[in-house]
Each structure stands twice: as structure tokens, then as C-alpha cells.
mmCIF file as Biopython writes it, N, C-alpha, C and O atoms, coordinates in Angstrom:
data_model
#
loop_
_atom_site.group_PDB
_atom_site.id
_atom_site.type_symbol
_atom_site.label_atom_id
_atom_site.label_alt_id
_atom_site.label_comp_id
_atom_site.label_asym_id
_atom_site.label_entity_id
_atom_site.label_seq_id
_atom_site.pdbx_PDB_ins_code
_atom_site.Cartn_x
_atom_site.Cartn_y
_atom_site.Cartn_z
_atom_site.occupancy
_atom_site.B_iso_or_equiv
_atom_site.auth_seq_id
_atom_site.auth_asym_id
_atom_site.pdbx_PDB_model_num
ATOM 1   N N  . MET A ? 1  ? 59.734  -3.009  -17.048 1.0 0.0 1  A 1 
ATOM 2   C CA . MET A ? 1  ? 58.196  -2.178  -17.048 1.0 0.0 1  A 1 
ATOM 3   C C  . MET A ? 1  ? 57.842  -2.258  -15.559 1.0 0.0 1  A 1 
ATOM 4   O O  . MET A ? 1  ? 58.459  -2.807  -14.647 1.0 0.0 1  A 1 
ATOM 5   N N  . PRO A ? 2  ? 56.629  -1.533  -15.542 1.0 0.0 2  A 1 
ATOM 6   C CA . PRO A ? 2  ? 56.087  -1.439  -13.833 1.0 0.0 2  A 1 
ATOM 7   C C  . PRO A ? 2  ? 55.216  -2.678  -13.865 1.0 0.0 2  A 1 
ATOM 8   O O  . PRO A ? 2  ? 55.211  -3.425  -14.843 1.0 0.0 2  A 1 
ATOM 9   N N  . GLN A ? 3  ? 54.669  -2.836  -13.062 1.0 0.0 3  A 1 
ATOM 10  C CA . GLN A ? 3  ? 54.264  -3.858  -12.105 1.0 0.0 3  A 1 
ATOM 11  C C  . GLN A ? 3  ? 52.810  -3.181  -12.464 1.0 0.0 3  A 1 
ATOM 12  O O  . GLN A ? 3  ? 52.514  -2.047  -12.838 1.0 0.0 3  A 1 
ATOM 13  N N  . LEU A ? 4  ? 51.665  -4.904  -12.067 1.0 0.0 4  A 1 
ATOM 14  C CA . LEU A ? 4  ? 50.007  -4.201  -12.135 1.0 0.0 4  A 1 
ATOM 15  C C  . LEU A ? 4  ? 50.127  -4.328  -10.452 1.0 0.0 4  A 1 
ATOM 16  O O  . LEU A ? 4  ? 50.721  -5.238  -9.874  1.0 0.0 4  A 1 
ATOM 17  N N  . ASP A ? 5  ? 49.323  -3.040  -9.711  1.0 0.0 5  A 1 
ATOM 18  C CA . ASP A ? 5  ? 49.023  -2.946  -8.461  1.0 0.0 5  A 1 
ATOM 19  C C  . ASP A ? 5  ? 47.778  -3.866  -8.694  1.0 0.0 5  A 1 
ATOM 20  O O  . ASP A ? 5  ? 46.819  -3.409  -9.316  1.0 0.0 5  A 1 
ATOM 21  N N  . THR A ? 6  ? 47.762  -4.993  -8.272  1.0 0.0 6  A 1 
ATOM 22  C CA . THR A ? 6  ? 46.663  -5.801  -7.600  1.0 0.0 6  A 1 
ATOM 23  C C  . THR A ? 6  ? 46.007  -5.489  -6.308  1.0 0.0 6  A 1 
ATOM 24  O O  . THR A ? 6  ? 45.058  -6.210  -5.997  1.0 0.0 6  A 1 
ATOM 25  N N  . SER A ? 7  ? 46.445  -4.288  -5.296  1.0 0.0 7  A 1 
ATOM 26  C CA . SER A ? 7  ? 45.958  -4.345  -4.191  1.0 0.0 7  A 1 
ATOM 27  C C  . SER A ? 7  ? 44.545  -4.117  -3.467  1.0 0.0 7  A 1 
ATOM 28  O O  . SER A ? 7  ? 44.097  -4.344  -2.342  1.0 0.0 7  A 1 
ATOM 29  N N  . THR A ? 8  ? 43.930  -3.408  -4.976  1.0 0.0 8  A 1 
ATOM 30  C CA . THR A ? 8  ? 42.627  -3.099  -4.777  1.0 0.0 8  A 1 
ATOM 31  C C  . THR A ? 8  ? 42.099  -3.972  -5.581  1.0 0.0 8  A 1 
ATOM 32  O O  . THR A ? 8  ? 41.321  -3.288  -6.246  1.0 0.0 8  A 1 
ATOM 33  N N  . TRP A ? 9  ? 42.009  -5.211  -6.004  1.0 0.0 9  A 1 
ATOM 34  C CA . TRP A ? 9  ? 40.978  -5.476  -6.523  1.0 0.0 9  A 1 
ATOM 35  C C  . TRP A ? 9  ? 40.276  -6.678  -5.914  1.0 0.0 9  A 1 
ATOM 36  O O  . TRP A ? 9  ? 39.497  -7.346  -6.594  1.0 0.0 9  A 1 
ATOM 37  N N  . PHE A ? 10 ? 40.600  -7.030  -4.345  1.0 0.0 10 A 1 
ATOM 38  C CA . PHE A ? 10 ? 39.614  -7.275  -4.051  1.0 0.0 10 A 1 
ATOM 39  C C  . PHE A ? 10 ? 38.454  -6.829  -3.774  1.0 0.0 10 A 1 
ATOM 40  O O  . PHE A ? 10 ? 37.384  -7.236  -4.226  1.0 0.0 10 A 1 
ATOM 41  N N  . ILE A ? 11 ? 38.711  -5.629  -2.713  1.0 0.0 11 A 1 
ATOM 42  C CA . ILE A ? 11 ? 37.355  -4.562  -2.894  1.0 0.0 11 A 1 
ATOM 43  C C  . ILE A ? 11 ? 36.886  -4.411  -4.022  1.0 0.0 11 A 1 
ATOM 44  O O  . ILE A ? 11 ? 35.837  -5.036  -4.179  1.0 0.0 11 A 1 
ATOM 45  N N  . THR A ? 12 ? 37.190  -3.896  -4.798  1.0 0.0 12 A 1 
ATOM 46  C CA . THR A ? 12 ? 36.589  -3.386  -6.262  1.0 0.0 12 A 1 
ATOM 47  C C  . THR A ? 12 ? 35.258  -4.678  -6.736  1.0 0.0 12 A 1 
ATOM 48  O O  . THR A ? 12 ? 34.078  -4.389  -6.930  1.0 0.0 12 A 1 
ATOM 49  N N  . ILE A ? 13 ? 35.972  -6.359  -6.855  1.0 0.0 13 A 1 
ATOM 50  C CA . ILE A ? 13 ? 35.089  -7.386  -7.336  1.0 0.0 13 A 1 
ATOM 51  C C  . ILE A ? 13 ? 34.392  -7.661  -5.910  1.0 0.0 13 A 1 
ATOM 52  O O  . ILE A ? 13 ? 33.466  -8.427  -6.179  1.0 0.0 13 A 1 
ATOM 53  N N  . THR A ? 14 ? 34.386  -7.492  -4.970  1.0 0.0 14 A 1 
ATOM 54  C CA . THR A ? 14 ? 33.672  -7.403  -3.755  1.0 0.0 14 A 1 
ATOM 55  C C  . THR A ? 14 ? 32.176  -6.725  -3.731  1.0 0.0 14 A 1 
ATOM 56  O O  . THR A ? 14 ? 31.005  -7.094  -3.648  1.0 0.0 14 A 1 
ATOM 57  N N  . SER A ? 15 ? 32.879  -5.588  -3.845  1.0 0.0 15 A 1 
ATOM 58  C CA . SER A ? 15 ? 32.255  -4.633  -4.168  1.0 0.0 15 A 1 
ATOM 59  C C  . SER A ? 15 ? 31.338  -4.765  -5.195  1.0 0.0 15 A 1 
ATOM 60  O O  . SER A ? 15 ? 30.164  -4.723  -4.828  1.0 0.0 15 A 1 
ATOM 61  N N  . MET A ? 16 ? 31.495  -4.879  -6.119  1.0 0.0 16 A 1 
ATOM 62  C CA . MET A ? 16 ? 30.763  -4.995  -7.981  1.0 0.0 16 A 1 
ATOM 63  C C  . MET A ? 16 ? 29.982  -6.537  -7.139  1.0 0.0 16 A 1 
ATOM 64  O O  . MET A ? 16 ? 28.765  -6.434  -7.289  1.0 0.0 16 A 1 
ATOM 65  N N  . ILE A ? 17 ? 30.277  -7.629  -6.481  1.0 0.0 17 A 1 
ATOM 66  C CA . ILE A ? 17 ? 29.107  -8.218  -6.436  1.0 0.0 17 A 1 
ATOM 67  C C  . ILE A ? 17 ? 28.061  -8.240  -5.923  1.0 0.0 17 A 1 
ATOM 68  O O  . ILE A ? 17 ? 26.934  -8.608  -6.253  1.0 0.0 17 A 1 
ATOM 69  N N  . MET A ? 18 ? 28.777  -7.555  -4.552  1.0 0.0 18 A 1 
ATOM 70  C CA . MET A ? 18 ? 27.625  -6.530  -3.638  1.0 0.0 18 A 1 
ATOM 71  C C  . MET A ? 18 ? 26.473  -5.495  -4.754  1.0 0.0 18 A 1 
ATOM 72  O O  . MET A ? 18 ? 25.282  -5.186  -4.744  1.0 0.0 18 A 1 
ATOM 73  N N  . THR A ? 19 ? 27.394  -5.298  -5.430  1.0 0.0 19 A 1 
ATOM 74  C CA . THR A ? 19 ? 26.250  -4.030  -5.926  1.0 0.0 19 A 1 
ATOM 75  C C  . THR A ? 19 ? 25.285  -4.737  -6.947  1.0 0.0 19 A 1 
ATOM 76  O O  . THR A ? 19 ? 24.127  -4.391  -7.185  1.0 0.0 19 A 1 
ATOM 77  N N  . LEU A ? 20 ? 26.127  -6.032  -7.636  1.0 0.0 20 A 1 
ATOM 78  C CA . LEU A ? 20 ? 25.027  -6.710  -9.136  1.0 0.0 20 A 1 
ATOM 79  C C  . LEU A ? 20 ? 23.766  -7.233  -8.069  1.0 0.0 20 A 1 
ATOM 80  O O  . LEU A ? 20 ? 22.560  -7.080  -8.264  1.0 0.0 20 A 1 
ATOM 81  N N  . PHE A ? 21 ? 24.479  -7.952  -6.786  1.0 0.0 21 A 1 
ATOM 82  C CA . PHE A ? 21 ? 23.216  -9.065  -6.138  1.0 0.0 21 A 1 
ATOM 83  C C  . PHE A ? 21 ? 21.931  -7.727  -5.410  1.0 0.0 21 A 1 
ATOM 84  O O  . PHE A ? 21 ? 20.709  -7.881  -5.413  1.0 0.0 21 A 1 
ATOM 85  N N  . ILE A ? 22 ? 22.697  -6.483  -4.846  1.0 0.0 22 A 1 
ATOM 86  C CA . ILE A ? 22 ? 21.404  -5.477  -4.340  1.0 0.0 22 A 1 
ATOM 87  C C  . ILE A ? 22 ? 20.873  -5.114  -5.568  1.0 0.0 22 A 1 
ATOM 88  O O  . ILE A ? 22 ? 19.667  -4.974  -5.365  1.0 0.0 22 A 1 
ATOM 89  N N  . LEU A ? 23 ? 21.221  -4.793  -7.198  1.0 0.0 23 A 1 
ATOM 90  C CA . LEU A ? 23 ? 20.426  -4.515  -7.813  1.0 0.0 23 A 1 
ATOM 91  C C  . LEU A ? 23 ? 19.404  -5.438  -8.566  1.0 0.0 23 A 1 
ATOM 92  O O  . LEU A ? 23 ? 18.391  -5.065  -9.157  1.0 0.0 23 A 1 
ATOM 93  N N  . PHE A ? 24 ? 19.937  -6.887  -8.406  1.0 0.0 24 A 1 
ATOM 94  C CA . PHE A ? 24 ? 18.391  -7.687  -8.976  1.0 0.0 24 A 1 
ATOM 95  C C  . PHE A ? 24 ? 18.166  -8.162  -7.370  1.0 0.0 24 A 1 
ATOM 96  O O  . PHE A ? 24 ? 19.337  -8.447  -7.120  1.0 0.0 24 A 1 
ATOM 97  N N  . GLN A ? 25 ? 17.807  -8.296  -6.757  1.0 0.0 25 A 1 
ATOM 98  C CA . GLN A ? 25 ? 16.895  -8.127  -5.694  1.0 0.0 25 A 1 
ATOM 99  C C  . GLN A ? 25 ? 16.299  -6.835  -5.415  1.0 0.0 25 A 1 
ATOM 100 O O  . GLN A ? 25 ? 15.553  -6.798  -4.436  1.0 0.0 25 A 1 
ATOM 101 N N  . LEU A ? 26 ? 16.469  -5.811  -6.049  1.0 0.0 26 A 1 
ATOM 102 C CA . LEU A ? 26 ? 15.720  -4.640  -5.983  1.0 0.0 26 A 1 
ATOM 103 C C  . LEU A ? 26 ? 14.889  -4.830  -7.285  1.0 0.0 26 A 1 
ATOM 104 O O  . LEU A ? 26 ? 13.757  -4.371  -7.434  1.0 0.0 26 A 1 
ATOM 105 N N  . LYS A ? 27 ? 15.511  -5.494  -8.133  1.0 0.0 27 A 1 
ATOM 106 C CA . LYS A ? 27 ? 14.484  -6.125  -9.499  1.0 0.0 27 A 1 
ATOM 107 C C  . LYS A ? 27 ? 13.671  -7.245  -9.200  1.0 0.0 27 A 1 
ATOM 108 O O  . LYS A ? 27 ? 12.593  -7.349  -9.786  1.0 0.0 27 A 1 
ATOM 109 N N  . ILE A ? 28 ? 14.042  -8.143  -8.334  1.0 0.0 28 A 1 
ATOM 110 C CA . ILE A ? 28 ? 12.994  -8.828  -8.307  1.0 0.0 28 A 1 
ATOM 111 C C  . ILE A ? 28 ? 11.954  -8.868  -7.464  1.0 0.0 28 A 1 
ATOM 112 O O  . ILE A ? 28 ? 11.081  -9.731  -7.557  1.0 0.0 28 A 1 
ATOM 113 N N  . SER A ? 29 ? 11.952  -7.577  -6.217  1.0 0.0 29 A 1 
ATOM 114 C CA . SER A ? 29 ? 11.045  -7.654  -5.393  1.0 0.0 29 A 1 
ATOM 115 C C  . SER A ? 29 ? 10.175  -6.531  -5.967  1.0 0.0 29 A 1 
ATOM 116 O O  . SER A ? 29 ? 9.212   -6.140  -5.308  1.0 0.0 29 A 1 
ATOM 117 N N  . ASN A ? 30 ? 10.477  -5.958  -7.229  1.0 0.0 30 A 1 
ATOM 118 C CA . ASN A ? 30 ? 9.311   -5.240  -8.187  1.0 0.0 30 A 1 
ATOM 119 C C  . ASN A ? 30 ? 7.813   -6.234  -8.796  1.0 0.0 30 A 1 
ATOM 120 O O  . ASN A ? 30 ? 6.649   -5.997  -9.119  1.0 0.0 30 A 1 
ATOM 121 N N  . TYR A ? 31 ? 8.604   -7.264  -8.706  1.0 0.0 31 A 1 
ATOM 122 C CA . TYR A ? 31 ? 7.463   -8.471  -8.900  1.0 0.0 31 A 1 
ATOM 123 C C  . TYR A ? 31 ? 6.417   -8.646  -8.081  1.0 0.0 31 A 1 
ATOM 124 O O  . TYR A ? 31 ? 6.596   -8.654  -6.864  1.0 0.0 31 A 1 
ATOM 125 N N  . SER A ? 32 ? 5.221   -8.805  -8.609  1.0 0.0 32 A 1 
ATOM 126 C CA . SER A ? 32 ? 4.154   -9.386  -7.315  1.0 0.0 32 A 1 
ATOM 127 C C  . SER A ? 32 ? 3.993   -10.749 -7.930  1.0 0.0 32 A 1 
ATOM 128 O O  . SER A ? 32 ? 3.661   -10.845 -9.111  1.0 0.0 32 A 1 
ATOM 129 N N  . TYR A ? 33 ? 4.238   -11.922 -7.101  1.0 0.0 33 A 1 
ATOM 130 C CA . TYR A ? 33 ? 3.709   -13.130 -7.631  1.0 0.0 33 A 1 
ATOM 131 C C  . TYR A ? 33 ? 2.347   -13.478 -6.416  1.0 0.0 33 A 1 
ATOM 132 O O  . TYR A ? 33 ? 2.085   -12.972 -5.325  1.0 0.0 33 A 1 
ATOM 133 N N  . PRO A ? 34 ? 1.545   -14.824 -7.404  1.0 0.0 34 A 1 
ATOM 134 C CA . PRO A ? 34 ? 0.142   -14.985 -6.539  1.0 0.0 34 A 1 
ATOM 135 C C  . PRO A ? 34 ? 0.256   -15.716 -5.127  1.0 0.0 34 A 1 
ATOM 136 O O  . PRO A ? 34 ? 0.719   -16.856 -5.162  1.0 0.0 34 A 1 
ATOM 137 N N  . ALA A ? 35 ? -0.166  -15.119 -3.709  1.0 0.0 35 A 1 
ATOM 138 C CA . ALA A ? 35 ? 0.510   -16.048 -2.426  1.0 0.0 35 A 1 
ATOM 139 C C  . ALA A ? 35 ? 0.004   -17.598 -3.097  1.0 0.0 35 A 1 
ATOM 140 O O  . ALA A ? 35 ? 1.123   -18.094 -3.222  1.0 0.0 35 A 1 
ATOM 141 N N  . SER A ? 36 ? -0.498  -18.157 -3.362  1.0 0.0 36 A 1 
ATOM 142 C CA . SER A ? 36 ? -0.292  -19.863 -3.747  1.0 0.0 36 A 1 
ATOM 143 C C  . SER A ? 36 ? -0.996  -20.086 -4.830  1.0 0.0 36 A 1 
ATOM 144 O O  . SER A ? 36 ? -2.017  -19.558 -5.271  1.0 0.0 36 A 1 
ATOM 145 N N  . PRO A ? 37 ? -0.271  -20.999 -5.232  1.0 0.0 37 A 1 
ATOM 146 C CA . PRO A ? 37 ? -0.985  -21.485 -6.817  1.0 0.0 37 A 1 
ATOM 147 C C  . PRO A ? 37 ? -1.925  -22.293 -7.039  1.0 0.0 37 A 1 
ATOM 148 O O  . PRO A ? 37 ? -2.364  -22.688 -8.119  1.0 0.0 37 A 1 
ATOM 149 N N  . GLU A ? 38 ? -2.210  -22.519 -6.083  1.0 0.0 38 A 1 
ATOM 150 C CA . GLU A ? 38 ? -3.453  -23.478 -5.799  1.0 0.0 38 A 1 
ATOM 151 C C  . GLU A ? 38 ? -4.384  -22.985 -5.560  1.0 0.0 38 A 1 
ATOM 152 O O  . GLU A ? 38 ? -5.363  -23.710 -5.736  1.0 0.0 38 A 1 
ATOM 153 N N  . SER A ? 39 ? -4.714  -21.424 -4.998  1.0 0.0 39 A 1 
ATOM 154 C CA . SER A ? 39 ? -6.184  -20.620 -4.865  1.0 0.0 39 A 1 
ATOM 155 C C  . SER A ? 39 ? -6.227  -20.235 -6.429  1.0 0.0 39 A 1 
ATOM 156 O O  . SER A ? 39 ? -7.452  -20.239 -6.553  1.0 0.0 39 A 1 
ATOM 157 N N  . ILE A ? 40 ? -5.872  -19.994 -7.365  1.0 0.0 40 A 1 
ATOM 158 C CA . ILE A ? 40 ? -6.332  -19.646 -8.528  1.0 0.0 40 A 1 
ATOM 159 C C  . ILE A ? 40 ? -6.682  -21.027 -9.329  1.0 0.0 40 A 1 
ATOM 160 O O  . ILE A ? 40 ? -5.864  -21.912 -9.577  1.0 0.0 40 A 1 
ATOM 161 N N  . GLU A ? 41 ? -8.106  -21.030 -9.692  1.0 0.0 41 A 1 
ATOM 162 C CA . GLU A ? 41 ? -9.087  -21.912 -9.867  1.0 0.0 41 A 1 
ATOM 163 C C  . GLU A ? 41 ? -9.360  -21.468 -11.629 1.0 0.0 41 A 1 
ATOM 164 O O  . GLU A ? 41 ? -10.143 -20.560 -11.906 1.0 0.0 41 A 1 
ATOM 165 N N  . LEU A ? 42 ? -8.861  -21.976 -12.344 1.0 0.0 42 A 1 
ATOM 166 C CA . LEU A ? 42 ? -8.773  -22.084 -13.706 1.0 0.0 42 A 1 
ATOM 167 C C  . LEU A ? 42 ? -9.882  -22.937 -14.493 1.0 0.0 42 A 1 
ATOM 168 O O  . LEU A ? 42 ? -9.873  -24.113 -14.854 1.0 0.0 42 A 1 
ATOM 169 N N  . LYS A ? 43 ? -10.931 -21.822 -14.643 1.0 0.0 43 A 1 
ATOM 170 C CA . LYS A ? 43 ? -12.074 -22.917 -15.323 1.0 0.0 43 A 1 
ATOM 171 C C  . LYS A ? 43 ? -11.787 -23.271 -16.896 1.0 0.0 43 A 1 
ATOM 172 O O  . LYS A ? 43 ? -11.575 -22.340 -17.673 1.0 0.0 43 A 1 
ATOM 173 N N  . THR A ? 44 ? -11.784 -24.127 -17.188 1.0 0.0 44 A 1 
ATOM 174 C CA . THR A ? 44 ? -11.914 -25.005 -18.256 1.0 0.0 44 A 1 
ATOM 175 C C  . THR A ? 44 ? -13.020 -25.214 -18.906 1.0 0.0 44 A 1 
ATOM 176 O O  . THR A ? 44 ? -13.941 -25.963 -18.581 1.0 0.0 44 A 1 
ATOM 177 N N  . GLN A ? 45 ? -12.872 -24.154 -20.374 1.0 0.0 45 A 1 
ATOM 178 C CA . GLN A ? 45 ? -14.287 -24.058 -21.427 1.0 0.0 45 A 1 
ATOM 179 C C  . GLN A ? 45 ? -14.314 -25.325 -22.267 1.0 0.0 45 A 1 
ATOM 180 O O  . GLN A ? 45 ? -13.191 -25.693 -22.609 1.0 0.0 45 A 1 
ATOM 181 N N  . LYS A ? 46 ? -15.561 -26.259 -22.779 1.0 0.0 46 A 1 
ATOM 182 C CA . LYS A ? 46 ? -15.052 -27.103 -23.685 1.0 0.0 46 A 1 
ATOM 183 C C  . LYS A ? 46 ? -16.107 -26.203 -24.884 1.0 0.0 46 A 1 
ATOM 184 O O  . LYS A ? 46 ? -17.179 -25.602 -24.960 1.0 0.0 46 A 1 
ATOM 185 N N  . HIS A ? 47 ? -15.035 -26.583 -25.616 1.0 0.0 47 A 1 
ATOM 186 C CA . HIS A ? 47 ? -15.218 -26.042 -27.476 1.0 0.0 47 A 1 
ATOM 187 C C  . HIS A ? 47 ? -15.406 -27.544 -27.578 1.0 0.0 47 A 1 
ATOM 188 O O  . HIS A ? 47 ? -14.778 -28.493 -27.109 1.0 0.0 47 A 1 
ATOM 189 N N  . SER A ? 48 ? -16.699 -27.420 -28.504 1.0 0.0 48 A 1 
ATOM 190 C CA . SER A ? 48 ? -17.012 -28.307 -29.793 1.0 0.0 48 A 1 
ATOM 191 C C  . SER A ? 48 ? -16.831 -27.916 -30.885 1.0 0.0 48 A 1 
ATOM 192 O O  . SER A ? 48 ? -17.238 -26.925 -31.492 1.0 0.0 48 A 1 
ATOM 193 N N  . THR A ? 49 ? -15.840 -29.186 -31.279 1.0 0.0 49 A 1 
ATOM 194 C CA . THR A ? 49 ? -15.297 -28.847 -32.701 1.0 0.0 49 A 1 
ATOM 195 C C  . THR A ? 49 ? -16.650 -30.110 -33.518 1.0 0.0 49 A 1 
ATOM 196 O O  . THR A ? 49 ? -17.209 -31.110 -33.068 1.0 0.0 49 A 1 
ATOM 197 N N  . PRO A ? 50 ? -16.712 -29.503 -34.650 1.0 0.0 50 A 1 
ATOM 198 C CA . PRO A ? 50 ? -16.868 -30.832 -35.388 1.0 0.0 50 A 1 
ATOM 199 C C  . PRO A ? 50 ? -16.843 -32.104 -35.956 1.0 0.0 50 A 1 
ATOM 200 O O  . PRO A ? 50 ? -17.617 -32.736 -36.675 1.0 0.0 50 A 1 
ATOM 201 N N  . TRP A ? 51 ? -15.251 -32.419 -35.213 1.0 0.0 51 A 1 
ATOM 202 C CA . TRP A ? 51 ? -14.706 -33.330 -35.708 1.0 0.0 51 A 1 
ATOM 203 C C  . TRP A ? 51 ? -14.340 -34.203 -34.200 1.0 0.0 51 A 1 
ATOM 204 O O  . TRP A ? 51 ? -13.480 -35.072 -34.052 1.0 0.0 51 A 1 
ATOM 205 N N  . GLU A ? 52 ? -15.101 -33.765 -33.379 1.0 0.0 52 A 1 
ATOM 206 C CA . GLU A ? 52 ? -14.653 -34.651 -32.184 1.0 0.0 52 A 1 
ATOM 207 C C  . GLU A ? 52 ? -15.971 -35.236 -32.022 1.0 0.0 52 A 1 
ATOM 208 O O  . GLU A ? 52 ? -16.183 -35.008 -30.831 1.0 0.0 52 A 1 
ATOM 209 N N  . MET A ? 53 ? -16.798 -35.729 -32.381 1.0 0.0 53 A 1 
ATOM 210 C CA . MET A ? 53 ? -18.514 -36.683 -32.214 1.0 0.0 53 A 1 
ATOM 211 C C  . MET A ? 53 ? -17.784 -37.666 -33.550 1.0 0.0 53 A 1 
ATOM 212 O O  . MET A ? 53 ? -18.114 -38.850 -33.604 1.0 0.0 53 A 1 
ATOM 213 N N  . LYS A ? 54 ? -17.166 -37.318 -34.204 1.0 0.0 54 A 1 
ATOM 214 C CA . LYS A ? 54 ? -17.137 -37.973 -35.927 1.0 0.0 54 A 1 
ATOM 215 C C  . LYS A ? 54 ? -16.040 -39.046 -35.876 1.0 0.0 54 A 1 
ATOM 216 O O  . LYS A ? 54 ? -14.972 -38.653 -35.406 1.0 0.0 54 A 1 
ATOM 217 N N  . TRP A ? 55 ? -16.114 -40.591 -36.354 1.0 0.0 55 A 1 
ATOM 218 C CA . TRP A ? 55 ? -15.092 -41.364 -36.524 1.0 0.0 55 A 1 
ATOM 219 C C  . TRP A ? 55 ? -14.594 -41.066 -37.903 1.0 0.0 55 A 1 
ATOM 220 O O  . TRP A ? 55 ? -15.304 -40.768 -38.863 1.0 0.0 55 A 1 
ATOM 221 N N  . THR A ? 56 ? -13.329 -41.178 -37.893 1.0 0.0 56 A 1 
ATOM 222 C CA . THR A ? 56 ? -12.928 -41.122 -38.885 1.0 0.0 56 A 1 
ATOM 223 C C  . THR A ? 56 ? -11.738 -41.851 -39.851 1.0 0.0 56 A 1 
ATOM 224 O O  . THR A ? 56 ? -10.797 -41.877 -39.059 1.0 0.0 56 A 1 
ATOM 225 N N  . LYS A ? 57 ? -11.387 -42.281 -40.744 1.0 0.0 57 A 1 
ATOM 226 C CA . LYS A ? 57 ? -10.784 -42.971 -41.083 1.0 0.0 57 A 1 
ATOM 227 C C  . LYS A ? 57 ? -9.009  -43.041 -41.073 1.0 0.0 57 A 1 
ATOM 228 O O  . LYS A ? 57 ? -8.258  -43.940 -41.453 1.0 0.0 57 A 1 
ATOM 229 N N  . ILE A ? 58 ? -8.733  -41.761 -40.501 1.0 0.0 58 A 1 
ATOM 230 C CA . ILE A ? 58 ? -7.328  -40.926 -40.338 1.0 0.0 58 A 1 
ATOM 231 C C  . ILE A ? 58 ? -7.342  -42.229 -39.025 1.0 0.0 58 A 1 
ATOM 232 O O  . ILE A ? 58 ? -6.679  -43.238 -39.266 1.0 0.0 58 A 1 
ATOM 233 N N  . TYR A ? 59 ? -8.132  -42.147 -37.630 1.0 0.0 59 A 1 
ATOM 234 C CA . TYR A ? 59 ? -7.889  -42.784 -36.463 1.0 0.0 59 A 1 
ATOM 235 C C  . TYR A ? 59 ? -7.740  -44.357 -36.305 1.0 0.0 59 A 1 
ATOM 236 O O  . TYR A ? 59 ? -7.014  -45.083 -35.626 1.0 0.0 59 A 1 
ATOM 237 N N  . LEU A ? 60 ? -8.884  -44.583 -37.356 1.0 0.0 60 A 1 
ATOM 238 C CA . LEU A ? 60 ? -9.455  -46.347 -37.400 1.0 0.0 60 A 1 
ATOM 239 C C  . LEU A ? 60 ? -7.815  -47.250 -37.488 1.0 0.0 60 A 1 
ATOM 240 O O  . LEU A ? 60 ? -7.503  -48.048 -36.604 1.0 0.0 60 A 1 
ATOM 241 N N  . PRO A ? 61 ? -7.073  -47.008 -38.466 1.0 0.0 61 A 1 
ATOM 242 C CA . PRO A ? 61 ? -5.668  -47.754 -38.632 1.0 0.0 61 A 1 
ATOM 243 C C  . PRO A ? 61 ? -4.645  -48.033 -37.223 1.0 0.0 61 A 1 
ATOM 244 O O  . PRO A ? 61 ? -3.847  -48.918 -36.914 1.0 0.0 61 A 1 
ATOM 245 N N  . LEU A ? 62 ? -5.041  -47.024 -36.704 1.0 0.0 62 A 1 
ATOM 246 C CA . LEU A ? 62 ? -4.061  -47.195 -35.103 1.0 0.0 62 A 1 
ATOM 247 C C  . LEU A ? 62 ? -4.555  -48.279 -33.825 1.0 0.0 62 A 1 
ATOM 248 O O  . LEU A ? 62 ? -3.988  -48.914 -32.935 1.0 0.0 62 A 1 
ATOM 249 N N  . LEU A ? 63 ? -6.014  -48.070 -34.329 1.0 0.0 63 A 1 
ATOM 250 C CA . LEU A ? 63 ? -7.087  -48.433 -33.109 1.0 0.0 63 A 1 
ATOM 251 C C  . LEU A ? 63 ? -7.083  -50.052 -33.418 1.0 0.0 63 A 1 
ATOM 252 O O  . LEU A ? 63 ? -7.489  -50.744 -32.484 1.0 0.0 63 A 1 
ATOM 253 N N  . LEU A ? 64 ? -6.701  -50.692 -34.532 1.0 0.0 64 A 1 
ATOM 254 C CA . LEU A ? 64 ? -7.330  -51.601 -34.797 1.0 0.0 64 A 1 
ATOM 255 C C  . LEU A ? 64 ? -6.358  -52.985 -34.190 1.0 0.0 64 A 1 
ATOM 256 O O  . LEU A ? 64 ? -5.190  -52.598 -34.145 1.0 0.0 64 A 1 
ATOM 257 N N  . PRO A ? 65 ? -6.449  -54.207 -33.795 1.0 0.0 65 A 1 
ATOM 258 C CA . PRO A ? 65 ? -5.487  -55.175 -33.794 1.0 0.0 65 A 1 
ATOM 259 C C  . PRO A ? 65 ? -4.745  -55.214 -34.313 1.0 0.0 65 A 1 
ATOM 260 O O  . PRO A ? 65 ? -4.875  -54.437 -35.259 1.0 0.0 65 A 1 
ATOM 261 N N  . LEU A ? 66 ? -3.550  -55.880 -34.333 1.0 0.0 66 A 1 
ATOM 262 C CA . LEU A ? 66 ? -2.325  -56.418 -35.426 1.0 0.0 66 A 1 
ATOM 263 C C  . LEU A ? 66 ? -2.815  -57.897 -36.043 1.0 0.0 66 A 1 
ATOM 264 O O  . LEU A ? 66 ? -3.476  -58.735 -35.430 1.0 0.0 66 A 1 
ATOM 265 N N  . ARG A ? 67 ? -2.383  -57.986 -37.236 1.0 0.0 67 A 1 
ATOM 266 C CA . ARG A ? 67 ? -2.791  -59.546 -37.469 1.0 0.0 67 A 1 
ATOM 267 C C  . ARG A ? 67 ? -1.904  -60.447 -37.570 1.0 0.0 67 A 1 
ATOM 268 O O  . ARG A ? 67 ? -2.232  -61.620 -37.746 1.0 0.0 67 A 1 
#
């Protein structure tokens, strides 16, 4: 049986890893990220819903003290 020639494995694996690294770097460099996340101000809008100001029986048992 002929023996497997493993002399080129190191070069093949090394070049594959370097190629994958370069491809991932090129992929990531295409994305644009904001300069600082703190600078973005999100304005929250208050939506009034009909059940916000009402006291319902659903919430009453949870807030009563235990007997």
C-alpha cells in the first residue's frame, strides 16, 4: 500500500486559515457601525391605553397583604 504524503498539509491548512481570516475581515469591514451607541437618543413615545388608568380585579389579589 502506498503511504499518504502529508508534507503539504501544513501549507494547505495554513493558507486555508489565512484565506478564511481575510474573507471574514472583508465581510465584516463592509458593515457600518455607529460611532458611539450613547450618542443615539431614542425618543420613547407614551401610548395611552384604556387599561392603564383603571384598577382591575386581576391585579388586586396580588397587591393585597397576606392574611
